N, C-alpha and C positions, 0 to 999 in steps of 0.2 A: 337715533336714526339707524336703519338697517345696516348701512355701510359701516358705521362706527361700531355697531354691535358685532358684526362679523370680524372687524379688525381687532376688537377687544378679545374676542374668543380666540382668534389666531395668536394674538400676543400671549394670552394665557397658556395656550398649548406650547408655544415656543419656550416660555419661561419654565414650564413643567419639563420639557425635554432637556433643556439646559441643566436644570437641577438634577434630572435623572442621569445626565451624563457624568455628574460628579459621583454617582453611586455605582460606578462600575466595580468589578471585582478588584479588590485592593491588591496592587502589585507592590506591597510594602516590603515584606520579608518572608522568611521561610516558616513563620509561626502558623501560617494558614495551611500547612502541609503535614503529611505524615511520611515517615521513611518507608521505602519499599520493603515488603517482607522478604525474608531470607530466601523463600522459594519463588520469588518473582522471576518470570522468564524473560531475560534480556536476550535479544537476538539480532541477527542481520538477515537481510533479504536480498535475493537476486532471482533471476529467471534463466531458463535454459537458452532460448533463442537469443536473448539479449546479450548473453555473455559467453556461451559455449564456443562459437565459431565452428568451422568445418560442418556447416549445417546441411542436412539432406533436403531433398525436395519437399516443399511444404507450401501452404498458402502464403506465408510471409516471405519466403525466398522468391516466390513468384511475384508478389506485390512489389518487392524492391527492384526486381529485374524489369518488370513491366513499366514501373514508374521511374526508371533510371534518370530521366530528364527532369523529374519533379522532386524526388527525394534529395535531401541535401548531401548525403554521403552514401557511398556503397557499403555493403555489409562487411566485406572482407572476411576476417576471422575474428571479428569483435575483439574481446580481451583474451581470447583463447583459453577460456576456463576449462574447456574439454581436455586440454593437456596440462594445465597449470593448477588444477583443482587441489592437489596435495598442498601446495604452497599457500593457496588462498584459504584453505581450511586452517592452516597454521596461523595465518594472520587473524582469522576470527577467534581462534583459541587464545591468541595473545591479548585480545580485548577483554577476555573473561566472560564472553557470552555463553548462554546455555541453549540457544536455539539457532539452527542454521536452516534458513528457508531457501528452497530452490524448486524447480519444476522437473518432473520426469517426462521427457518429451516423447509424445506418441509418434511423431514423424521420425524420430531417431530409432525408436524401438521397433516400429513396424513400418519400414519404408515401402513395403508392398503388402497388399492385403493378404493376411494369413502367414506372412513371413516375418519372423522376429530376428533381428540382427544379433548374432552371438556377441560381437564386439561391443555393441551398445548395452546389452545386458550386463556384460562384465564391467563396463564403465560405471553404470549406475549402481551395481552391486558394490564396487569398490568405493564409490563416492559415499554411499550411505554408511558403509562399514567405517570409513575414515571419520565421518562426522560423529558417529557413536564413539569411536576410539578416542576422539578429542574431547569427550565429555559433554557433547552437545546432543540435543534432540533434533532429529530431522523434522522439518515442516515441509511436507511434499505437496506441491500443487499439481493436480492432475491435468489441468488445462489452463495455460497462460496465453490464450488467444491463438495458439498455433496448432494446426492439424496437418496430417500427411497430404502430399500432393494427390494421392489416389482418392482421398476423401473429397478434396476440392473437385476432382473430376466427376464424382458422382453427385455433385450438387451441394456439398457441405451440409449445413443444417436444414436446407430445403428438403432433403431426402430423409424420410423416416428411418432408413437403414443406418444413418449416422448415429442415431441414439443407441442402437444395439451395438454397433461397432465400437463406439466410445465406451460403453459399459463393459464390453468384452476386454478391451484394453485395460480399463481401470481395474477390473477383477484380477487380471494378471499381475498388475503392479501391487495391489493390496495384498494378494496372496504371497508375493515375494518378500514384502517388507513388513508383514503383519506382526512380527516379533521384535520390531526395532523401536518401539515407543514413539511411533510417528504421530504428529499432529497433521491431520489430513485437510487439505483445501481442495474442493471439487473444481469450481470455476473461479478464476481470478477476475474480480471486478466485472460482473456480467454486463453492467450498463456500458462500460467502456469497450468490452468485447463486441457487443452489438454495434456500438458506434463505429468502431474500427472496421468492421465488416461492411457497414452501411457506406462508409466513405471509400473503401478500397476495392470491394468486389465490382460494383456497388450493389445495394439492395433497394428494392422498392418497398412501400409500406407493408404490403402483404407478406413479403419475405421477412421483414423486421418482426412482424407479429408471429410468424411461424418460428423464427429462431428463438424469440422470447419464450414461447410456449415449450419448445423443445428443451431449452436450458432448464426451465423449471421442472419439467417432467424427469429429465435426466438426473438433475441434482437429487430429487426426492428418491428416485430409484437407487442412486449411488449411496446415499446416506444409509438406506436400509441394507444394501449389499455390504458396505464397509462394516457395519455393526454385526452382521452375521459372521464375517470372516475375522474381524479384529474387534471383539466385543467391547473392550475397555478403551478403545481409541476415542479421541475427540475429533469431531468433524465440523467443518464450517465452509462457508463461501464468503470471502471477504468482499465488503462493499466499498465502493468509491464514494467518498463524501463529495457532493457536487454543489455546494453553496445554494444559489438561487434555483438550480435545477435538481436539487436533491430529491424532491418528491418524484420526479420522473426517473431519476437514477434508481431509487428504491423499488419502483414498479417493475424494473427489469427482472428481478429475481427475489429480493429480500422479502417483499410483502407477501409472497406466496409460499415461503419456506420457513417461516419463523418456528414452526413445530419440528423442523428437520435440521436444527442447528444445536451443537453442544456448546459453542461459544460464538460470540459475534466478532468477526474480524473486521476491523475498521482501517481503511487507508485514508490518511489525512495529510494533505499537502498545502491546501490553500483555504483560507477563510475569507470572509468579506465583512465589512462593517461600513457605516455611513461616512467614515473618514478614510476608508481604504477600499476602493473597488478595482484595484489593479489585477485581481484574479481574471479580469477580462482578457488579459494577455495570453491566457491559456488557449483562447480561441485562435490565436495567430501562431501558436507554438513557441512564442518567445517567453518561455517559462522563467527565465532568469530575471525578467523585468517585473515579476510579481513581488510585491512587498509582503513578506510573511505576516500572518496574523496568528501568532502562537496561542493566544487566549481562545481562539475559535475551537481548538481541540478540547478545551475544558467544556465548552457549551455542547459540542457534539457528543462527548461522552455522557454528559448529564442527560441530554435528550434521548439518546438511544437506551440508556438505562431505564428511563421512564417508560419507554415503549416495550422493552423486553426485560423486565426486572429480574427474571429468573436466570438470565444468561450472564456469565462473565464476559468481559470484553477484552479483546487483544488488539493492540495497534499493530497490524501486520505490516504496514508500510508508513514511514514518515521520513521526510528528508527535504533537502533544499538544493535546487540546481544553481550552478554558477555558469557564466558565459565562458565556455572553453577553459574553465578553471581560473579565470581572472577574478580578482577581488571585486566584490560588489561596490558600486560607486558610493553607497551610503555607509560603507564600513562595517556592515553587519556580516559576521563571519559564520562559518559552519559550526564552530564551537558555540557561538552565541545562540544560534538557532537550536542546537541540541539542548543546551542548558535551559532555554526558555520553555521548550515543549515539555521537557521532563518536569519542570516546575509546575506547569499547568496540569499535567497528569497527576502529580502529587496533590494538587488542590482538589481535583475531582475525587480522588481516592479518600481524602480526608473528609469529604462530604458523603461518603458511603457508596461511591461507584466502584463495583468490583472489577478492577482491571487486573488481569492475570499476566500480561506480557506486553513487550514492546520490541519491535524490530526496526532497525534503521535501514532505510533504502538509500543507498545500497552499499555492499561491502566495497566494491570497486565501481568506477565509471563503467558504462556499458552502452549498448546500441539503443538509443531511445527512439525506436520505431521510425527510422529514417534519418537519424542524425546522431553524431557524436558530440555535438556542440553543448547540449545541456549536460553538465557534470554533476552527478549526484553522489559520487563515491566518497566513502571515508578515505579510501586510497584512490588517488587519481591516476589515470592511465592515458597517455597520449597515443591513441590508436593510429592516427593519421600521420604522425611525425616521428614516432619512436618505434623502430622495428623490434626492439627488445621487449616492448610492452611492460616496462618496469612499473611496479606498483609503488607509488610515492605517497607517504602518509600526509594527510591534511591536518590542520590544527584540531580537528574533531577527534582524532585518534586518541591522544592522551586524555581529552575531555571525556570521551565515552568510557575509557578504562577507569577513570577516576569516579565517574557517576556510578558505575556498577560496583566498584569496591566500596564506595561510601553509602550505597543504597539511596542515592538521590542527590539533589542539589545541596551544596554546602550551607551550613548555618548562616543566616543573614543574607541569603541570595536575593537580589532584586532583579527581576527580568529586564534585560536590555531593551527589548521592544515593549513599549508601554501599550496596554490594551486600548484598542480603538472603541469609539462609541457606537453602540447599537449593532451588535453582531447579528449577521444573517442566521447564524447557527441557533440562536434563541432570541428573537427580537423582544418578546415579552419580558424575559428574564434579564436581558442585558440593557434594554432601553429604560426600563422602569423599576428594576429590582436590583438586588445585590445578594450574592451568596453569603451565607453565614460563615464567619471565620472561626474555626474551632480553636481550642486552646493549643498551646505548643505541645508537641509530642515529646 
């Protein structure tokens, strides 16, 4: 009978899917990995607006002020990185990292059109100098979603002048730090940049398309400009991995600039699979309610390597938020999260994915675009309750230090978070296949 036939076919499919579910990436032990090479770039990430404090007029200071009744927390002086950066650089050095990522803020350097603030120049000069003196490479982001108030007044990315103004600013920064072995990032997460402007300015569809085209054009011009000034530098624009929306996210910039990248910067926070769709909490801002899917990073790295096989990959941001620093109800710790993600990076590298670096987001807690509640820091800071802004180490500090020293997870490591079935990052590979397990290194 047709009904029975359909049921039989459905049952056969379910049996196949259940069987495929047992053929997930083996989370057995470290034999499926390789040690990180000695020249692997371990790092930490942060950004100017989110951490500096004492911030001048900008689109984001205006958004926070205008939405005072809607944002959860006032900006205040964030974690005051602007005045505490020497100590924070020492914290990074103590981890053993070789890369320190931050942003050089246009709003701080050029608070009025054509006027560069000497104090801001001196601050960034000393910041970059100290990063280098601590044995780390600067990874400098030229645009982490923030632009000067006067740019907002002229229409931001709606106005074609902004592209030239941005490139003029970028040219100044690149010329100033061209001899500092900088890893350059043009735009941080273009898809998220557009989304934030869409929700905060706000933008209509025409403005969204105008901004997207402007970012693509400006990145392409910036890539060529940077290579003229700093020929041996590596340039990228890090992408935000967006699970079900990833195709849309990549259309923001990545799809149009693959020929203007020297490495692919990947930001991975959340994956999803058919056993875990908690990434939906990102839509409500309750980031701490998301159950991490560390194995998703493995699939993301594999997929992007297939798409751009000639480019090395760099995990520019990866981290886990907690709710105001409180332990997660499921007992999963920041240390567990770090161990698990490093394990899956090693698995990808063992299978030929050329990963050149990894940055933890972030060195300290900071202002998460309207709230201090999501805590991402290796060092936690109670901005709202601790006037001293003391940096307190989390359990991930000794873990990261050990991972760097040992060049990966210890022998016999078994991921705390078991891989879920059928990852959105690679449905075909994770639902019906299994990555080969290489011999022990």
